[in-house]
KEVO-621355 format. One line per field, with one value per atom (N, C-alpha, C, O): residue in three letters; x, y negated, z negated; atom name; chain; residue number from 1. Coordinates in nm, 3 decimals, decimal comma, m for minus. Atoms other than C-alpha are relative to their C-alpha. Example, Ala and Ser with C-alpha at 12.3 -4.5 7.8 and 13.67 -1.06 7.14 Angstrom:
% KEVO-621355
residuo: [Ala/Ala/Ala/Ala/Ser/Ser/Ser/Ser]
east: [0,089/1,230/0,090/0,194/m0,082/1,367/m0,077/m0,026]
north: [0,119/0,450/m0,120/m0,118/0,119/0,106/m0,109/m0,220]
up: [0,000/m0,780/0,000/m0,066/0,006/m0,714/m0,073/m0,090]
atomo: [N/CA/C/O/N/CA/C/O]
cadena: [A/A/A/A/A/A/A/A]
num: [1/1/1/1/2/2/2/2]
% end
This chain:
% KEVO-621355
residuo: [Unk/Unk/Unk/Unk/Unk/Unk/Unk/Unk/Unk/Unk/Unk/Unk/Unk/Unk/Unk/Unk/Unk/Unk/Unk/Unk/Unk/Unk/Unk/Unk/Unk/Unk/Unk/Unk/Unk/Unk/Unk/Unk/Unk/Unk/Unk/Unk/Unk/Unk/Unk/Unk/Unk/Unk/Unk/Unk/Unk/Unk/Unk/Unk/Unk/Unk/Unk/Unk/Unk/Unk/Unk/Unk/Unk/Unk/Unk/Unk/Unk/Unk/Unk/Unk/Unk/Unk/Unk/Unk/Unk/Unk/Unk/Unk/Unk/Unk/Unk/Unk/Unk/Unk/Unk/Unk/Unk/Unk/Unk/Unk/Unk/Unk/Unk/Unk/Unk/Unk/Unk/Unk/Unk/Unk/Unk/Unk/Unk/Unk/Unk/Unk/Unk/Unk/Unk/Unk/Unk/Unk/Unk/Unk/Unk/Unk/Unk/Unk/Unk/Unk/Unk/Unk/Unk/Unk/Unk/Unk/Unk/Unk/Unk/Unk/Unk/Unk/Unk/Unk/Unk/Unk/Unk/Unk/Unk/Unk/Unk/Unk/Unk/Unk/Unk/Unk/Unk/Unk/Unk/Unk/Unk/Unk/Unk/Unk/Unk/Unk/Unk/Unk/Unk/Unk/Unk/Unk/Unk/Unk/Unk/Unk/Unk/Unk/Unk/Unk/Unk/Unk/Unk/Unk/Unk/Unk/Unk/Unk/Unk/Unk/Unk/Unk/Unk/Unk/Unk/Unk/Unk/Unk/Unk/Unk/Unk/Unk/Unk/Unk/Unk/Unk/Unk/Unk/Unk/Unk/Unk/Unk/Unk/Unk/Unk/Unk/Unk/Unk/Unk/Unk/Unk/Unk/Unk/Unk/Unk/Unk/Unk/Unk/Unk/Unk/Unk/Unk/Unk/Unk/Unk/Unk/Unk/Unk/Unk/Unk/Unk/Unk/Unk/Unk/Unk/Unk/Unk/Unk/Unk/Unk/Unk/Unk/Unk/Unk/Unk/Unk/Unk/Unk/Unk/Unk/Unk/Unk/Unk/Unk/Unk/Unk/Unk/Unk/Unk/Unk/Unk/Unk/Unk/Unk/Unk/Unk/Unk/Unk/Unk/Unk/Unk/Unk/Unk/Unk/Unk/Unk/Unk/Unk/Unk/Unk/Unk/Unk/Unk/Unk/Unk/Unk/Unk/Unk/Unk/Unk/Unk/Unk/Unk/Unk/Unk/Unk/Unk/Unk/Unk/Unk/Unk/Unk/Unk/Unk/Unk/Unk/Unk/Unk/Unk/Unk/Unk/Unk/Unk/Unk/Unk/Unk/Unk/Unk/Unk/Unk/Unk/Unk/Unk/Unk/Unk/Unk/Unk/Unk/Unk/Unk/Unk/Unk/Unk/Unk/Unk/Unk/Unk/Unk/Unk/Unk/Unk/Unk/Unk/Unk/Unk/Unk/Unk/Unk/Unk/Unk/Unk/Unk/Unk/Unk/Unk/Unk/Unk/Unk/Unk/Unk/Unk/Unk/Unk/Unk/Unk/Unk/Unk/Unk/Unk/Unk/Unk/Unk/Unk/Unk/Unk/Unk/Unk/Unk/Unk/Unk/Unk/Unk/Unk/Unk/Unk/Unk/Unk/Unk/Unk/Unk/Unk/Unk/Unk/Unk/Unk/Unk/Unk/Unk/Unk/Unk/Unk/Unk/Unk/Unk/Unk/Unk/Unk/Unk/Unk/Unk/Unk/Unk/Unk/Unk/Unk/Unk/Unk/Unk/Unk/Unk/Unk/Unk/Unk/Unk/Unk/Unk/Unk/Unk/Unk/Unk/Unk/Unk/Unk/Unk/Unk/Unk/Unk/Unk/Unk/Unk/Unk/Unk/Unk/Unk/Unk/Unk/Unk/Unk/Unk/Unk/Unk/Unk/Unk/Unk/Unk/Unk/Unk/Unk/Unk/Unk/Unk/Unk/Unk/Unk/Unk/Unk/Unk/Unk/Unk/Unk/Unk/Unk/Unk/Unk/Unk/Unk/Unk/Unk/Unk/Unk/Unk/Unk/Unk/Unk/Unk/Unk/Unk/Unk/Unk/Unk/Unk/Unk/Unk/Unk/Unk/Unk/Unk/Unk/Unk/Unk/Unk/Unk/Unk/Unk/Unk/Unk]
east: [m0,045/m4,153/0,055/0,157/m0,042/m4,129/0,134/0,220/m0,125/m3,851/0,116/0,226/m0,105/m3,653/0,043/0,163/m0,030/m3,675/0,083/0,179/m0,072/m3,558/0,141/0,237/m0,132/m3,271/0,089/0,208/m0,081/m3,156/0,044/0,157/m0,040/m3,158/0,111/0,205/m0,104/m2,955/0,132/0,238/m0,122/m2,707/0,065/0,188/m0,056/m2,666/0,066/0,173/m0,060/m2,604/0,130/0,226/m0,122/m2,349/0,112/0,228/m0,103/m2,168/0,057/0,177/m0,048/m2,147/0,091/0,193/m0,081/m2,012/0,135/0,238/m0,123/m1,756/0,056/0,103/m0,045/m1,661/0,149/0,190/m0,145/m1,287/0,030/0,122/m0,018/m1,316/m0,036/0,030/0,041/m1,496/0,111/0,138/m0,111/m1,210/0,116/0,175/m0,109/m0,952/m0,031/0,057/0,039/m1,144/0,004/0,050/m0,004/m1,183/0,145/0,175/m0,140/m0,809/0,061/0,132/m0,055/m0,722/m0,057/0,014/0,062/m0,967/0,055/0,068/m0,047/m0,834/0,147/0,188/m0,140/m0,469/0,081/0,162/m0,076/m0,331/m0,031/0,061/0,039/m0,527/0,056/0,107/m0,051/m0,427/0,151/0,201/m0,145/m0,058/0,039/0,138/m0,037/m0,060/m0,041/0,033/0,052/m0,270/m0,014/0,004/0,031/m0,345/0,115/0,115/m0,108/m0,026/0,083/0,121/m0,081/0,166/0,145/0,212/m0,139/0,498/0,018/0,110/m0,013/0,446/0,127/0,173/m0,125/0,757/0,122/0,234/m0,111/0,972/m0,018/m0,064/0,022/0,967/0,088/0,057/m0,087/1,250/m0,068/m0,025/0,072/1,003/m0,093/m0,133/0,089/0,787/m0,132/m0,178/0,127/0,471/m0,115/m0,196/0,100/0,248/m0,143/m0,228/0,134/m0,055/m0,037/m0,151/0,030/m0,030/m0,029/m0,099/0,028/m0,034/m0,149/m0,209/0,144/m0,386/m0,083/m0,186/0,071/m0,493/0,002/m0,100/m0,012/m0,365/m0,091/m0,157/0,084/m0,544/m0,149/m0,224/0,140/m0,875/m0,036/m0,144/0,028/m0,847/m0,008/m0,090/0,005/m0,774/m0,130/m0,191/0,126/m1,073/m0,117/m0,210/0,106/m1,292/m0,001/m0,107/m0,010/m1,164/m0,056/m0,128/0,050/m1,237/m0,153/m0,221/0,145/m1,588/m0,067/m0,171/0,056/m1,653/0,007/m0,085/m0,018/m1,518/m0,102/m0,159/0,100/m1,744/m0,140/m0,219/0,131/m2,045/m0,018/m0,127/0,008/m1,965/m0,020/m0,096/0,014/m1,931/m0,141/m0,197/0,137/m2,265/m0,100/m0,199/0,094/m2,431/0,011/m0,076/m0,019/m2,294/m0,097/m0,123/0,086/m2,527/0,081/0,172/m0,071/m2,409/m0,041/m0,160/0,029/m2,382/m0,015/0,067/0,025/m2,526/0,000/m0,069/m0,007/m2,441/m0,098/m0,091/0,099/m2,726/0,028/0,031/m0,025/m2,652/m0,130/m0,192/0,121/m2,942/0,040/0,125/m0,029/m2,936/m0,126/m0,236/0,113/m3,158/0,048/0,161/m0,034/m3,166/m0,013/m0,111/0,003/m3,086/m0,104/m0,087/0,107/m3,404/0,029/m0,021/m0,032/m3,264/0,146/0,235/m0,137/m2,957/0,062/0,000/m0,069/m2,704/0,089/0,158/m0,080/m2,538/m0,065/m0,187/0,058/m2,580/m0,051/0,009/0,057/m2,798/0,067/0,053/m0,073/m2,585/m0,064/m0,069/0,060/m2,758/0,109/0,225/m0,097/m2,592/0,044/0,161/m0,034/m2,606/m0,042/m0,147/0,031/m2,597/m0,051/0,016/0,062/m2,831/0,006/m0,034/m0,003/m2,772/m0,099/m0,109/0,099/m3,040/0,052/0,110/m0,044/m2,965/m0,085/m0,206/0,069/m3,054/0,010/0,113/0,001/m3,151/0,037/0,031/m0,034/m3,041/0,138/0,233/m0,128/m2,766/0,030/m0,060/m0,042/m2,569/m0,009/0,080/0,019/m2,706/m0,010/m0,067/0,007/m2,668/0,120/0,233/m0,110/m2,461/m0,028/m0,144/0,017/m2,402/0,099/0,204/m0,089/m2,252/0,058/m0,015/m0,065/m2,000/0,021/0,073/m0,018/m2,001/0,122/0,108/m0,123/m1,640/0,025/0,098/m0,026/m1,649/m0,069/m0,033/0,068/m1,881/0,090/0,092/m0,078/m1,640/0,142/0,237/m0,130/m1,355/m0,003/m0,111/m0,001/m1,242/m0,050/m0,037/0,051/m1,400/0,113/0,225/m0,100/m1,221/m0,046/m0,165/0,028/m1,201/0,010/0,113/0,000/m1,297/0,021/m0,055/m0,036/m1,135/m0,031/m0,007]
north: [0,132/17,296/m0,077/m0,145/0,070/17,161/0,053/m0,024/m0,061/17,406/m0,043/m0,068/0,043/17,312/m0,142/m0,173/0,140/16,943/m0,008/m0,083/0,000/17,013/0,053/m0,004/m0,058/17,234/m0,095/m0,105/0,094/16,977/m0,119/m0,166/0,110/16,698/0,044/m0,031/m0,051/16,913/0,016/m0,016/m0,017/16,995/m0,135/m0,146/0,134/16,625/m0,056/m0,115/0,049/16,537/0,073/0,011/m0,076/16,817/m0,040/m0,046/0,046/16,703/m0,135/m0,160/0,129/16,353/0,017/m0,050/m0,022/16,482/0,061/0,021/m0,071/16,712/m0,048/0,032/0,054/16,480/0,022/0,050/m0,022/16,512/0,147/0,178/m0,143/16,889/0,030/0,111/m0,019/16,873/m0,046/0,019/0,051/16,663/0,100/0,126/m0,097/16,916/0,129/0,185/m0,122/17,214/m0,024/0,061/0,034/17,039/m0,006/0,038/0,007/16,971/0,139/0,167/m0,136/17,333/0,078/0,158/m0,072/17,462/m0,044/0,037/0,056/17,234/m0,040/m0,130/0,039/17,219/0,014/m0,074/m0,020/17,358/m0,112/m0,168/0,107/17,106/m0,134/m0,211/0,127/16,817/m0,009/m0,114/0,001/16,916/m0,022/m0,089/0,004/16,946/m0,130/m0,182/0,113/16,649/m0,130/m0,237/0,121/16,402/m0,052/m0,169/0,038/16,395/m0,113/m0,108/0,113/16,069/0,043/m0,005/m0,044/16,246/0,133/0,208/m0,129/16,539/0,008/0,118/0,001/16,431/0,009/0,020/m0,005/16,440/0,120/0,104/m0,120/16,800/0,002/0,076/0,000/16,725/m0,063/m0,041/0,061/16,523/0,101/0,080/m0,104/16,837/m0,059/m0,026/0,065/16,627/0,100/0,107/m0,104/16,907/m0,051/0,022/0,056/16,677/m0,064/m0,107/0,059/16,547/m0,150/m0,206/0,142/16,192/m0,020/m0,116/0,009/16,251/0,030/m0,032/m0,032/16,410/m0,120/m0,154/0,117/16,109/m0,111/m0,178/0,104/15,874/0,028/m0,064/m0,034/16,062/m0,012/m0,059/0,012/16,080/m0,145/m0,181/0,143/15,707/m0,061/m0,141/0,052/15,631/0,046/m0,031/m0,051/15,853/m0,074/m0,105/0,073/15,678/m0,141/m0,189/0,135/15,336/0,001/m0,089/m0,012/15,450/0,019/m0,042/m0,022/15,576/m0,127/m0,158/0,123/15,255/m0,105/m0,173/0,095/15,041/0,040/m0,046/m0,047/15,256/m0,028/m0,064/0,028/15,217/m0,148/m0,186/0,144/14,840/m0,046/m0,134/0,036/14,817/0,050/m0,016/m0,060/15,044/m0,051/m0,025/0,048/14,871/m0,113/m0,198/0,107/14,653/m0,091/m0,047/0,095/14,343/0,020/0,022/m0,022/14,399/m0,134/m0,224/0,120/14,135/0,039/0,132/m0,030/14,133/m0,091/m0,214/0,075/14,027/0,021/0,134/m0,008/13,947/m0,027/m0,131/0,015/13,998/m0,035/0,029/0,041/13,818/0,019/m0,017/m0,012/13,905/m0,038/m0,011/0,042/13,762/0,118/0,193/m0,111/14,008/m0,029/m0,120/0,023/14,034/0,063/0,017/m0,068/14,267/m0,023/0,007/0,027/14,165/0,130/0,204/m0,120/14,441/m0,027/0,063/0,032/14,258/0,063/0,060/m0,056/14,434/m0,113/m0,220/0,100/14,249/0,017/0,120/m0,004/14,170/m0,104/m0,222/0,099/14,010/m0,092/m0,052/0,098/13,699/0,030/0,013/m0,034/13,806/0,143/0,188/m0,138/14,157/m0,001/m0,046/m0,002/14,209/0,143/0,237/m0,131/14,498/m0,001/m0,098/m0,013/14,619/0,101/0,203/m0,097/14,790/0,127/0,121/m0,127/15,154/0,075/0,072/m0,078/15,373/0,144/0,227/m0,137/15,685/0,033/m0,042/m0,048/15,878/0,132/0,206/m0,122/16,158/0,115/0,136/m0,111/16,460/0,132/0,229/m0,120/16,717/0,086/0,037/m0,092/17,024/0,125/0,159/m0,122/17,336/0,104/0,072/m0,109/17,671/0,051/0,098/m0,044/17,755/0,150/0,202/m0,144/18,117/0,030/0,065/m0,023/18,157/0,148/0,186/m0,142/18,528/0,061/0,171/m0,051/18,572/m0,012/0,078/0,030/18,425/0,056/m0,018/m0,065/18,674/0,112/0,157/m0,107/18,937/0,130/0,150/m0,125/19,281/0,088/0,087/m0,086/19,528/0,145/0,176/m0,143/19,900/0,058/0,045/m0,061/20,082/0,150/0,217/m0,141/20,422/0,074/0,195]
up: [m0,042/9,750/m0,121/m0,113/0,121/9,397/m0,049/m0,090/0,045/9,306/0,090/0,041/m0,092/9,618/m0,031/m0,027/0,033/9,523/m0,129/m0,136/0,127/9,166/0,018/m0,035/m0,022/9,281/0,079/0,050/m0,079/9,537/m0,085/m0,071/0,090/9,274/m0,096/m0,121/0,090/9,036/0,076/0,022/m0,080/9,315/0,029/0,023/m0,026/9,400/m0,125/m0,117/0,124/9,036/m0,033/m0,079/0,027/8,999/0,095/0,055/m0,094/9,314/m0,043/m0,027/0,046/9,171/m0,122/m0,133/0,120/8,841/0,036/m0,017/m0,036/9,002/0,133/0,213/m0,129/9,290/0,023/0,136/m0,016/9,227/0,029/0,104/m0,026/9,222/0,146/0,211/m0,139/9,557/0,094/0,195/m0,083/9,701/m0,002/0,103/0,010/9,573/0,076/0,142/m0,072/9,711/0,150/0,225/m0,142/10,046/0,050/0,160/m0,037/10,051/0,014/0,111/m0,006/9,975/0,119/0,180/m0,110/10,237/0,136/0,227/m0,128/10,513/m0,004/0,069/0,018/10,410/0,129/0,160/m0,125/10,738/0,099/0,160/m0,093/10,947/m0,046/0,035/0,053/10,718/0,020/0,059/m0,016/10,729/0,146/0,175/m0,140/11,107/0,069/0,152/m0,076/11,218/m0,080/m0,022/0,076/10,936/m0,086/m0,124/0,091/10,729/0,061/0,178/m0,045/10,756/0,020/0,111/m0,002/10,694/0,074/0,040/m0,070/10,935/0,084/0,116/m0,077/11,133/m0,090/m0,040/0,096/10,815/m0,093/m0,206/0,083/10,684/m0,125/m0,219/0,118/10,438/m0,122/m0,235/0,113/10,225/m0,069/m0,183/0,053/10,173/m0,052/m0,161/0,035/10,166/0,006/m0,087/m0,020/10,297/m0,019/m0,070/0,006/10,310/m0,131/m0,148/0,130/9,954/0,012/m0,072/m0,022/10,092/0,028/m0,021/m0,030/10,228/m0,126/m0,150/0,124/9,900/m0,095/m0,155/0,086/9,706/0,050/m0,029/m0,059/9,946/m0,028/m0,062/0,024/9,908/m0,149/m0,183/0,143/9,529/m0,043/m0,127/0,033/9,510/0,050/m0,021/m0,053/9,734/m0,087/m0,112/0,086/9,514/m0,134/m0,188/0,126/9,201/0,015/m0,072/m0,025/9,351/0,014/m0,036/m0,015/9,448/m0,135/m0,162/0,133/9,095/m0,084/m0,159/0,076/8,947/0,040/m0,045/m0,048/9,167/m0,047/m0,086/0,045/9,078/m0,149/m0,193/0,142/8,709/m0,027/m0,116/0,020/8,741/0,038/m0,027/m0,039/8,922/m0,103/m0,132/0,094/8,670/m0,141/m0,224/0,136/8,364/m0,029/0,055/0,045/8,171/m0,090/m0,160/0,082/8,002/m0,145/m0,178/0,140/7,632/m0,071/m0,054/0,076/7,406/m0,146/m0,187/0,142/7,041/m0,073/m0,060/0,075/6,818/m0,147/m0,197/0,144/6,459/m0,073/m0,054/0,078/6,225/m0,143/m0,204/0,136/5,897/m0,082/m0,040/0,091/5,608/m0,139/m0,179/0,134/5,265/m0,094/m0,088/0,094/4,993/m0,107/m0,188/0,095/4,793/m0,135/m0,238/0,124/4,534/m0,033/0,047/0,042/4,343/m0,051/m0,128/0,045/4,289/m0,122/m0,169/0,117/4,000/m0,123/m0,138/0,122/3,668/m0,090/m0,100/0,090/3,424/m0,136/m0,202/0,127/3,122/m0,091/m0,057/0,090/2,826/m0,055/m0,073/0,049/2,697/m0,143/m0,177/0,138/2,336/m0,026/0,019/0,036/2,201/m0,143/m0,236/0,131/1,912/m0,053/0,015/0,064/1,674/m0,115/m0,190/0,107/1,440/m0,101/m0,064/0,101/1,115/0,010/0,034/m0,012/1,119/m0,131/m0,198/0,124/0,828/0,027/m0,064/m0,036/1,011/m0,053/m0,033/0,049/0,842/0,069/0,108/m0,067/0,991/m0,097/m0,179/0,093/0,810/0,076/0,025/m0,082/1,086/m0,031/m0,039/0,020/1,018/0,081/0,105/m0,077/1,218/m0,049/m0,104/0,036/1,154/0,131/0,218/m0,122/1,420/m0,006/m0,105/m0,008/1,524/0,087/0,204/m0,076/1,629/0,022/0,113/m0,012/1,581/0,123/0,163/m0,119/1,882/0,123/0,207/m0,120/2,133/m0,012/m0,040/m0,001/2,142/0,103/0,142/m0,100/2,390/m0,064/m0,185/0,056/2,352/m0,055/m0,004/0,065/2,131/0,013/0,006/m0,009/2,170/m0,140/m0,206/0,133/1,853/0,018/0,087/m0,012/1,819/m0,126/m0,134]
atomo: [N/CA/C/O/N/CA/C/O/N/CA/C/O/N/CA/C/O/N/CA/C/O/N/CA/C/O/N/CA/C/O/N/CA/C/O/N/CA/C/O/N/CA/C/O/N/CA/C/O/N/CA/C/O/N/CA/C/O/N/CA/C/O/N/CA/C/O/N/CA/C/O/N/CA/C/O/N/CA/C/O/N/CA/C/O/N/CA/C/O/N/CA/C/O/N/CA/C/O/N/CA/C/O/N/CA/C/O/N/CA/C/O/N/CA/C/O/N/CA/C/O/N/CA/C/O/N/CA/C/O/N/CA/C/O/N/CA/C/O/N/CA/C/O/N/CA/C/O/N/CA/C/O/N/CA/C/O/N/CA/C/O/N/CA/C/O/N/CA/C/O/N/CA/C/O/N/CA/C/O/N/CA/C/O/N/CA/C/O/N/CA/C/O/N/CA/C/O/N/CA/C/O/N/CA/C/O/N/CA/C/O/N/CA/C/O/N/CA/C/O/N/CA/C/O/N/CA/C/O/N/CA/C/O/N/CA/C/O/N/CA/C/O/N/CA/C/O/N/CA/C/O/N/CA/C/O/N/CA/C/O/N/CA/C/O/N/CA/C/O/N/CA/C/O/N/CA/C/O/N/CA/C/O/N/CA/C/O/N/CA/C/O/N/CA/C/O/N/CA/C/O/N/CA/C/O/N/CA/C/O/N/CA/C/O/N/CA/C/O/N/CA/C/O/N/CA/C/O/N/CA/C/O/N/CA/C/O/N/CA/C/O/N/CA/C/O/N/CA/C/O/N/CA/C/O/N/CA/C/O/N/CA/C/O/N/CA/C/O/N/CA/C/O/N/CA/C/O/N/CA/C/O/N/CA/C/O/N/CA/C/O/N/CA/C/O/N/CA/C/O/N/CA/C/O/N/CA/C/O/N/CA/C/O/N/CA/C/O/N/CA/C/O/N/CA/C/O/N/CA/C/O/N/CA/C/O/N/CA/C/O/N/CA/C/O/N/CA/C/O/N/CA/C/O/N/CA/C/O/N/CA/C/O/N/CA/C/O/N/CA/C/O/N/CA/C/O/N/CA/C/O/N/CA/C/O/N/CA/C/O/N/CA/C/O/N/CA/C/O/N/CA/C/O/N/CA/C/O/N/CA/C/O/N/CA/C/O/N/CA/C/O/N/CA/C/O/N/CA/C/O/N/CA/C/O/N/CA/C/O/N/CA/C/O/N/CA/C/O/N/CA/C/O/N/CA/C/O/N/CA/C/O]
cadena: [A/A/A/A/A/A/A/A/A/A/A/A/A/A/A/A/A/A/A/A/A/A/A/A/A/A/A/A/A/A/A/A/A/A/A/A/A/A/A/A/A/A/A/A/A/A/A/A/A/A/A/A/A/A/A/A/A/A/A/A/A/A/A/A/A/A/A/A/A/A/A/A/A/A/A/A/A/A/A/A/A/A/A/A/A/A/A/A/A/A/A/A/A/A/A/A/A/A/A/A/A/A/A/A/A/A/A/A/A/A/A/A/A/A/A/A/A/A/A/A/A/A/A/A/A/A/A/A/A/A/A/A/A/A/A/A/A/A/A/A/A/A/A/A/A/A/A/A/A/A/A/A/A/A/A/A/A/A/A/A/A/A/A/A/A/A/A/A/A/A/A/A/A/A/A/A/A/A/A/A/A/A/A/A/A/A/A/A/A/A/A/A/A/A/A/A/A/A/A/A/A/A/A/A/A/A/A/A/A/A/A/A/A/A/A/A/A/A/A/A/A/A/A/A/A/A/A/A/A/A/A/A/A/A/A/A/A/A/A/A/A/A/A/A/A/A/A/A/A/A/A/A/A/A/A/A/A/A/A/A/A/A/A/A/A/A/A/A/A/A/A/A/A/A/A/A/A/A/A/A/A/A/A/A/A/A/A/A/A/A/A/A/A/A/A/A/A/A/A/A/A/A/A/A/A/A/A/A/A/A/A/A/A/A/A/A/A/A/A/A/A/A/A/A/A/A/A/A/A/A/A/A/A/A/A/A/A/A/A/A/A/A/A/A/A/A/A/A/A/A/A/A/A/A/A/A/A/A/A/A/A/A/A/A/A/A/A/A/A/A/A/A/A/A/A/A/A/A/A/A/A/A/A/A/A/A/A/A/A/A/A/A/A/A/A/A/A/A/A/A/A/A/A/A/A/A/A/A/A/A/A/A/A/A/A/A/A/A/A/A/A/A/A/A/A/A/A/A/A/A/A/A/A/A/A/A/A/A/A/A/A/A/A/A/A/A/A/A/A/A/A/A/A/A/A/A/A/A/A/A/A/A/A/A/A/A/A/A/A/A/A/A/A/A/A/A/A/A/A/A/A/A/A/A/A/A/A/A/A/A/A/A/A/A/A/A/A/A/A/A]
num: [1/1/1/1/2/2/2/2/3/3/3/3/4/4/4/4/5/5/5/5/6/6/6/6/7/7/7/7/8/8/8/8/9/9/9/9/10/10/10/10/11/11/11/11/12/12/12/12/13/13/13/13/14/14/14/14/15/15/15/15/16/16/16/16/17/17/17/17/18/18/18/18/19/19/19/19/20/20/20/20/21/21/21/21/22/22/22/22/23/23/23/23/24/24/24/24/25/25/25/25/26/26/26/26/27/27/27/27/28/28/28/28/29/29/29/29/30/30/30/30/31/31/31/31/32/32/32/32/33/33/33/33/34/34/34/34/35/35/35/35/36/36/36/36/37/37/37/37/38/38/38/38/39/39/39/39/40/40/40/40/41/41/41/41/42/42/42/42/43/43/43/43/44/44/44/44/45/45/45/45/46/46/46/46/47/47/47/47/48/48/48/48/49/49/49/49/50/50/50/50/51/51/51/51/52/52/52/52/53/53/53/53/54/54/54/54/55/55/55/55/56/56/56/56/57/57/57/57/58/58/58/58/59/59/59/59/60/60/60/60/61/61/61/61/62/62/62/62/63/63/63/63/64/64/64/64/65/65/65/65/66/66/66/66/67/67/67/67/68/68/68/68/69/69/69/69/70/70/70/70/71/71/71/71/72/72/72/72/73/73/73/73/74/74/74/74/75/75/75/75/76/76/76/76/77/77/77/77/78/78/78/78/79/79/79/79/80/80/80/80/81/81/81/81/82/82/82/82/83/83/83/83/84/84/84/84/85/85/85/85/86/86/86/86/87/87/87/87/88/88/88/88/89/89/89/89/90/90/90/90/91/91/91/91/92/92/92/92/93/93/93/93/94/94/94/94/95/95/95/95/96/96/96/96/97/97/97/97/98/98/98/98/99/99/99/99/100/100/100/100/101/101/101/101/102/102/102/102/103/103/103/103/104/104/104/104/105/105/105/105/106/106/106/106/107/107/107/107/108/108/108/108/109/109/109/109/110/110/110/110/111/111/111/111/112/112/112/112/113/113/113/113/114/114/114/114/115/115/115/115/116/116/116/116/117/117/117/117/118/118/118/118/119/119/119/119/120/120/120/120/121/121/121/121/122/122/122/122/123/123/123/123/124/124/124/124/125/125/125/125]
% end
């Protein structure tokens, strides 16, 4: 019983989603009947309507029904602006005066560059 209820709810939701497809399938299945009895232009074969007037009418009715359902289901949007005071300043802290201290450090670093290591390999014959 529970599975039947779940399957029927899923089927109803799918029919709602694919309502235009259902209208098109119904039109194709009953095209002969629509052309013969329901078509407005059945007395004017030169227009080659072939029931498209009924299809257009049904699709427009379906569109209007969907539009009304959307308008009923829409919620009014309210924009809320939240203001908060910036507690942390993003400005860089720049001291007003720059103080330099004399340093007794002298540049006494030297290195020996090993340029001979960085060369392409050579074939020794």
